[in-house]
Phi, psi and omega in degrees: 000133178287154175242132181241137173256123182283084185291334177296325181288340180300320182264333184269302188273337183265078182294136176285143179221123183296348180255008180271105181244132175270143177236119176264102183270148180277051180202173178249131179241123184277066179204133173241123180140185182280160179211158179277062183298326181299329183281319189255345183235106187237084178295145178227150176299143177294136180288138178297148175229168176300327179285327180229086182291336180225072183291143179257020184250167175234157182232150176198176171226149180223119183052042176082001180259136178285133178235142174236131185230163173226155179274125175274118183288128176277122183301146179303136179087359180241159180227157177239132181237149170268122184241159178230134180274134178219169173242141180223156177266132177233148174297137179293133183281141175278141181249128177251120177249127183308124177089346182250350181083195183273150175295146182274074179240127180293146182301325185277355181290131184243158174226150180268133178230148173282138182230135173261115181260126178285124181259323183205150176259132182262148180265340180199163176232127173254127179254130187246150174231158178286101174071347180231151177296134176301142182282129177292344182265343184236344181285127186293323180293314180294318179296324178296318178295320178294321183295325177300318179294318178296316179300319178298322179292318182294315186265001174072029178290134179252094179252000000 
C-alpha cells in the first residue's frame, strides 16, 4: 500500500501555535487524541544548585513518577508536525510503458492509500527521562535532530 503525505495540509490545516509543545514521555499511554495536558502536566525549570548553577533541564511528574527533561532543538529551516494516519480513496493511475500502450485500468477504479494528515505544527519538543536527564548520546529524538544538522553541513544545505 502506498503512503501519501498531504503536503497541502502542512501549510493550510496545520496552523502553527507558539504554545504547541510536544512531550516525548518515557512510557506508553493507551490513548490517541487530545488531552488537557496543560491542566495536569506542568513542567517547571530545574532549580539551580551549587553543582549546576545554570541547569538546562526541566522537571515534572507524571502519575507520581519524577521526570527530568530537555528541549530537543528543532534545526533551523525545519518544522515538526503532529500528524494523523488516515486512509483515502484515490483514482488508480494509468501506467504508460513505451511501446506497450496504456494499462487497462477503468477510469472509475479506485485504490486505497494511507495518508498522513498534518493536524498541528509544533514549536518545540521536550524529551523526558525517568528521574535522569535524557542522554544526548543515546536518545533517538535528540540524535535525529543532531543528524539533520550534520547532514546539512555535509550536503551544504543553507537554511
